[in-house]
C-alpha positions as CSV (number, residue, x, y, z in Angstrom):
1,M,135.4,98.3,150.7
2,P,131.9,99.3,151.9
3,A,128.8,99.3,149.8
4,K,128.9,101.9,147.0
5,N,128.1,105.3,148.3
6,R,125.4,105.8,145.7
7,F,123.5,102.9,147.1
8,A,123.7,104.4,150.6
9,E,122.2,107.5,149.1
10,M,119.5,105.5,147.4
11,H,118.8,103.2,150.4
12,Q,115.6,104.9,151.6
13,E,114.2,105.1,148.1
14,I,114.9,101.4,147.4
15,T,113.4,100.5,150.8
16,G,110.3,102.3,149.7
17,W,110.0,100.2,146.6
18,R,110.6,97.1,148.6
19,R,107.8,97.9,151.1
20,H,105.4,98.8,148.3
21,L,106.0,95.4,146.7
22,H,105.6,93.8,150.1
23,E,102.2,95.4,150.6
24,N,101.1,94.2,147.2
25,P,102.2,90.6,146.8
26,E,101.2,88.5,143.8
27,L,101.4,84.7,143.2
28,M,103.1,82.6,140.6
29,Y,102.6,84.0,137.0
30,E,100.0,86.5,138.1
31,V,102.6,89.2,138.9
32,H,101.1,91.8,136.6
33,E,101.2,94.7,138.9
34,T,104.7,93.8,140.1
35,A,105.9,93.6,136.6
36,A,104.3,96.9,135.7
37,F,106.0,98.5,138.8
38,V,109.3,97.2,137.6
39,V,108.8,98.6,134.1
40,E,107.7,102.0,135.4
41,R,110.9,102.2,137.5
42,L,113.1,101.1,134.6
43,K,111.6,103.8,132.4
44,E,112.2,106.4,135.0
45,F,115.9,105.4,135.0
46,G,116.1,106.0,131.3
47,V,116.1,102.3,130.3
48,T,114.5,102.0,126.9
49,D,115.2,98.4,125.9
50,I,112.5,96.6,127.9
51,T,110.6,93.5,126.9
52,T,107.6,92.2,128.9
53,G,105.7,88.9,128.7
54,V,108.9,86.8,128.7
55,G,108.0,83.4,130.2
56,Q,104.4,84.7,130.5
57,T,104.9,87.6,132.8
58,G,108.7,88.1,133.1
59,V,110.5,91.3,132.3
60,V,113.9,91.6,130.6
61,A,115.7,94.9,130.3
62,V,119.0,95.7,128.7
63,I,121.4,98.5,129.9
64,E,124.3,99.2,127.6
65,G,127.6,100.4,128.9
66,K,129.4,103.4,127.5
67,T,131.0,101.1,125.0
68,N,130.3,97.6,123.7
69,N,133.6,96.6,122.3
70,S,133.7,93.4,124.3
71,G,130.4,92.1,122.9
72,R,129.7,90.6,126.3
73,A,126.3,90.3,128.0
74,I,125.9,89.4,131.7
75,G,122.5,88.3,133.0
76,L,121.3,89.4,136.5
77,R,118.2,87.7,137.8
78,A,115.6,88.5,140.5
79,D,112.4,86.7,141.3
80,M,109.1,88.6,141.8
81,D,106.4,86.3,143.2
82,A,105.1,85.8,146.7
83,L,103.6,82.9,148.6
84,P,100.1,81.8,149.6
85,I,100.8,82.4,153.3
86,P,98.7,84.7,155.7
87,E,101.2,87.3,157.0
88,A,102.0,87.4,160.8
89,S,105.0,89.6,160.7
90,G,103.5,92.6,162.5
91,V,105.2,95.2,160.3
92,D,103.3,98.3,159.5
93,Y,103.7,97.7,155.7
94,A,102.2,94.2,155.9
95,S,100.5,92.6,152.9
96,K,97.2,94.1,151.9
97,T,96.2,90.9,150.1
98,P,94.6,88.3,152.4
99,G,96.4,85.0,152.5
100,V,99.4,86.2,150.4
101,M,102.7,87.5,151.5
102,H,106.3,88.0,150.5
103,A,107.6,85.3,152.9
104,C,110.7,84.5,150.9
105,G,112.1,88.0,150.3
106,H,111.5,88.2,146.6
107,D,110.3,91.8,147.1
108,G,113.8,92.5,148.4
109,H,115.5,90.7,145.5
110,T,113.4,92.6,142.9
111,S,114.1,95.9,144.7
112,M,117.9,95.3,144.9
113,L,118.0,94.5,141.2
114,L,116.1,97.7,140.5
115,G,118.5,99.6,142.6
116,A,121.4,98.2,140.6
117,A,119.6,99.1,137.4
118,K,119.3,102.7,138.5
119,Y,123.0,102.9,139.3
120,L,124.1,101.2,136.1
121,A,121.8,103.4,134.0
122,E,123.3,106.5,135.6
123,T,127.0,105.5,135.3
124,R,127.2,102.9,132.4
125,N,130.8,102.4,133.5
126,F,131.2,99.1,131.7
127,D,131.9,97.7,128.3
128,G,129.0,95.4,127.2
129,K,125.4,94.8,128.1
130,A,123.8,94.2,131.5
131,V,120.7,92.1,131.0
132,L,118.2,92.4,133.9
133,I,115.9,89.4,134.4
134,F,112.8,89.9,136.5
135,Q,111.3,86.4,136.8
136,P,107.8,85.2,137.8
137,A,106.8,82.0,139.5
138,E,109.8,80.8,141.3
139,E,107.6,79.4,144.1
140,G,106.7,76.1,142.4
141,G,105.8,77.4,139.0
142,A,109.2,77.0,137.3
143,G,109.2,80.5,136.0
144,G,112.9,80.3,135.4
145,K,112.3,77.4,133.0
146,A,109.5,79.3,131.3
147,M,111.8,82.2,130.6
148,C,114.5,79.9,129.3
149,D,112.0,78.1,127.1
150,D,111.0,81.5,125.8
151,G,114.6,82.0,124.5
152,L,116.0,84.1,127.3
153,M,119.6,83.2,126.8
154,D,119.7,83.2,123.0
155,R,117.4,86.2,122.4
156,W,119.5,88.5,124.6
157,G,122.9,86.8,123.9
158,I,123.5,86.1,127.6
159,Q,126.9,84.6,128.2
160,E,126.9,84.4,132.1
161,V,124.0,84.6,134.6
162,Y,124.0,85.4,138.3
163,G,121.4,85.6,141.1
164,L,121.2,86.0,144.8
165,H,118.9,85.0,147.7
166,N,118.6,86.4,151.2
167,M,119.6,83.9,153.9
168,P,118.0,84.2,157.4
169,G,120.5,83.1,160.0
170,L,123.5,84.6,158.1
171,P,124.4,88.0,159.5
172,V,123.5,91.0,157.5
173,G,126.5,92.2,155.4
174,E,127.8,88.7,154.9
175,F,127.7,86.5,151.8
176,A,127.9,82.7,151.4
177,I,128.5,80.6,148.3
178,R,130.2,77.4,147.1
179,S,131.3,76.0,143.8
180,G,129.4,73.0,142.6
181,P,126.0,71.8,144.0
182,L,124.5,74.5,146.2
183,M,120.8,73.6,146.4
184,A,119.1,70.3,145.8
185,S,116.8,69.1,143.1
186,S,113.2,68.4,144.2
187,D,110.9,65.9,142.5
188,E,107.4,64.8,143.8
189,F,105.7,61.4,143.7
190,V,102.1,60.2,144.2
191,I,101.6,56.5,144.9
192,T,98.0,55.1,144.7
193,V,97.7,51.7,146.3
194,T,94.7,49.6,145.5
195,G,93.7,46.5,147.4
196,K,90.3,45.1,148.2
197,G,88.1,46.9,150.7
198,G,86.2,45.0,153.3
199,H,85.0,44.8,156.9
200,A,87.6,45.1,159.7
201,A,86.2,42.0,161.2
202,A,87.0,39.9,158.1
203,P,90.5,40.9,156.9
204,H,90.8,37.4,155.3
205,D,88.2,38.5,152.8
206,A,90.0,41.7,151.9
207,I,93.4,42.9,150.7
208,D,94.5,45.3,153.4
209,T,95.5,48.4,151.4
210,T,96.5,50.3,154.6
211,L,98.9,47.6,155.6
212,A,100.4,47.4,152.1
213,A,100.8,51.2,151.9
214,S,102.3,51.3,155.4
215,Q,104.9,48.8,154.3
216,I,105.6,50.9,151.2
217,V,106.3,53.9,153.4
218,V,108.8,51.8,155.5
219,S,110.4,50.3,152.4
220,L,110.8,53.7,150.6
221,H,112.9,54.9,153.5
222,S,115.3,52.0,152.9
223,I,116.1,53.5,149.4
224,V,118.6,56.1,150.7
225,S,120.3,53.9,153.3
226,R,120.9,51.0,150.9
227,N,121.3,52.7,147.5
228,V,123.1,56.0,148.1
229,D,126.8,56.5,148.9
230,P,126.7,57.5,152.6
231,V,128.8,60.6,152.0
232,K,126.3,62.0,149.5
233,R,122.9,63.5,150.1
234,V,119.5,62.3,149.1
235,V,116.4,63.0,151.2
236,L,113.2,61.0,150.6
237,T,110.1,62.1,152.5
238,V,106.6,60.7,152.5
239,G,104.5,63.7,153.4
240,T,100.9,62.5,153.3
241,F,99.1,59.2,153.8
242,E,95.4,59.2,153.0
243,T,92.9,56.3,152.6
244,D,89.5,56.4,151.0
245,S,87.8,55.6,154.3
246,T,87.8,57.4,157.6
247,A,85.8,54.6,159.4
248,S,87.6,52.6,162.1
249,N,85.8,49.4,161.1
250,V,86.6,49.5,157.4
251,I,89.6,48.1,155.5
252,A,90.2,50.8,152.8
253,H,90.1,50.0,149.2
254,T,92.6,52.6,148.1
255,A,95.4,54.6,149.8
256,K,97.3,57.6,148.4
257,L,100.9,58.5,149.4
258,Q,102.6,61.7,148.4
259,G,106.2,62.7,148.9
260,T,109.4,64.3,147.6
261,V,112.9,63.2,146.7
262,R,115.7,65.7,147.0
263,T,119.3,65.3,146.1
264,L,122.5,67.2,145.3
265,D,123.6,64.6,142.8
266,P,122.1,64.7,139.3
267,E,123.1,61.0,138.8
268,Y,121.0,59.9,141.9
269,R,118.2,62.2,140.7
270,A,118.1,60.2,137.4
271,Q,117.7,56.9,139.3
272,A,115.2,58.0,142.0
273,E,112.1,57.5,139.9
274,D,113.1,53.9,139.2
275,W,113.9,53.2,142.8
276,V,110.5,54.5,144.0
277,R,108.5,52.7,141.3
278,R,110.3,49.4,142.0
279,V,109.8,49.6,145.8
280,A,106.2,50.7,145.5
281,E,105.1,48.2,142.9
282,N,106.9,45.1,144.3
283,T,105.9,45.8,147.9
284,A,102.3,46.2,147.0
285,A,102.4,43.0,145.0
286,A,103.8,41.1,148.0
287,F,100.5,41.9,149.8
288,G,98.3,41.1,146.8
289,A,97.7,44.8,146.0
290,T,98.8,47.1,143.2
291,A,100.6,50.4,143.2
292,E,100.5,53.1,140.6
293,V,103.2,55.7,140.7
294,E,102.9,59.2,139.3
295,W,106.3,61.0,139.1
296,L,106.3,64.8,139.0
297,P,109.7,66.2,138.0
298,G,110.6,69.4,139.8
299,Y,113.6,71.7,139.9
300,P,117.1,70.4,139.0
301,V,120.1,70.7,141.3
302,T,121.4,74.3,141.5
303,I,125.1,73.9,140.4
304,N,127.4,76.8,140.5
305,D,130.0,76.9,137.7
306,E,133.6,77.1,139.1
307,N,134.5,80.2,137.2
308,G,131.1,81.8,137.8
309,T,131.6,81.2,141.5
310,A,135.0,82.9,141.4
311,H,133.5,85.9,139.8
312,A,130.6,86.0,142.3
313,I,133.1,85.8,145.1
314,E,135.3,88.6,143.7
315,A,132.2,90.9,143.5
316,A,131.1,89.9,147.0
317,Q,134.6,90.6,148.5
318,A,134.5,94.0,146.9
319,V,131.4,94.7,148.9
320,S,131.9,92.8,152.2
321,A,134.8,91.7,154.3
322,K,133.0,88.4,155.2
323,V,132.4,86.0,152.4
324,D,132.1,82.3,153.1
325,T,133.4,80.6,150.0
326,E,132.7,77.0,151.2
327,T,129.2,77.2,152.6
328,P,127.5,73.8,153.0
329,P,124.9,72.9,150.4
330,I,121.3,73.0,151.4
331,M,118.4,70.8,150.5
332,P,115.7,73.3,149.4
333,S,115.4,73.7,145.6
334,E,115.5,76.8,143.4
335,D,114.5,77.3,139.8
336,F,117.5,79.5,139.0
337,S,118.9,76.0,138.4
338,Y,117.4,76.1,134.9
339,M,119.3,79.2,134.0
340,L,122.5,77.7,135.3
341,E,121.9,74.6,133.1
342,E,121.9,76.9,130.1
343,R,124.7,79.3,131.0
344,P,127.7,79.4,133.4
345,G,127.3,81.6,136.4
346,A,126.5,81.4,140.1
347,Y,124.0,81.8,142.9
348,I,124.9,83.4,146.2
349,F,123.4,83.9,149.6
350,L,123.1,87.3,151.2
351,G,122.7,87.5,155.0
352,N,119.3,88.5,156.3
353,G,120.2,88.4,160.0
354,D,118.4,86.9,162.9
355,T,114.9,86.5,161.4
356,Q,112.4,83.8,161.0
357,M,113.3,81.4,158.2
358,C,111.9,81.9,154.7
359,H,108.3,80.7,154.2
360,H,107.4,81.5,157.8
361,P,104.4,83.8,158.3
362,A,106.5,86.0,160.6
363,Y,109.4,86.3,158.2
364,V,110.8,89.8,157.7
365,F,113.3,90.9,155.0
366,D,116.0,93.1,156.6
367,D,116.2,96.3,154.6
368,E,119.8,96.9,155.8
369,A,120.8,94.2,153.3
370,I,119.7,96.3,150.4
371,P,122.9,98.3,149.7
372,L,124.9,95.1,149.8
373,G,122.8,93.3,147.3
374,C,122.6,96.3,144.9
375,S,126.4,96.7,145.2
376,W,127.0,93.0,144.4
377,F,124.9,93.1,141.2
378,A,126.7,96.3,140.1
379,E,130.2,95.0,141.0
380,L,129.5,91.9,138.9
381,V,128.8,94.0,135.8
382,E,131.7,96.4,136.2
383,R,134.2,93.7,137.0
384,R,133.1,91.2,134.3
385,M,132.8,93.9,131.7
386,P,135.4,96.6,132.7
387,A,135.1,99.9,130.9
388,A,137.3,100.2,127.9
C-alpha cells in the first residue's frame, strides 16, 4: 500500500518545515528555536498536552485517540540537533549558521514526526495515547539518556517506544531493520603515558615515552584478535597520538593516546575497560613508564526487542513493498539505545537514496522520503492501538 494519501497532500508543507529547520540548525542541548518551532506547529495542530524542558530542552506531546479504553501509550521519537560541520551541500536552503549544519538528517526526522502528529491530531483513529518525543543532543550529548533520567517513560506511561533514522545508500522508499543488536555501543578512552624526557642523543638517560606509547598502540590492537570470539564484532581504534614535544631531538616526557571501543555485545562492552587498562598499564611498565587510563562511557548497544521489531516491520510493510528484515548491524552508535533499555520497541532505517553519508559536509536529506517516514509513525500508532 502506498504512503497515506494525506501525507502526499502534506508533502510540500512538511518539506517546508524541514528546509526551515535545515536553514536554522542548532547544536546539542541549545535547540531552543527548534523546540519552539516544534511547539508552535503542535499548537497549530490542536495539540494541547505539550511539555517543554524535558531532558533540558526536549519536548514531549501527547495526542489522545478517540478512545482510551486500552490504556496504552506508544512513544515515537525524533532527534532535533545538528552537527558542528561547515555545510558544502550546495542547496539553496543551506545553513545560515556558520560552521553548523544538519548533516545527519535530524531536520528530516523532526519534520516527519511533526507530519505524523498533524495527521494523528486530525484523525485520532486509535485507542490510546501517542506520545511524541522530540529529543535534543543525540550527537554526543546523550539527550536520550537525559530525557529518560527526567522520567520520560514513567511520567507519560510509555509502554513501547519507536524511532527511525534515514540511511544513505538505501533506496528511497525502502526500510531496513533487524531484531537484536542493530547499532554498536561506543566508549572512549584517554591514555596518558609518562616516562622520563631527555635528549635524543642520550636515550639511556631517559625513559622513551614515545616508544612505550607506540607499543601500547600495537598491543591494544591485539585485544580484539585474542579476546573476542571471531564471529562477533568489536572495533578498537586509537585515533590520536600526541607527545608533549614537537622537536626531533627530544625524547618526550609524556604522550597521550585517545581512541574508541565499539561493540554489538554488551558482555564484551563490560570487559573492554579492563582489557584496555591492563594492556596500557602493563605495557608501559615493561618500558619503565606509567600509563594512566581515563575511561569515558558512551552510548550502549542499540538492541531491538523481538516483538517491537515485528511491530515496526508490520508498519513498514504497510507503507513499502521493500522492507529488509535482516539488515546487517552497523558500528556507529545511537542514543535511542537508552530508551530501548527502558522500554521494548525498535529502531528502523529509512532509505535516503544515493547521497553522501551522514556527517559529510555535502550530505543532503532526500525530501521524497518524508511521506514514508510520516506514514510509518502513523501506522505504528494505528496498528498498535487500533480504534475501538
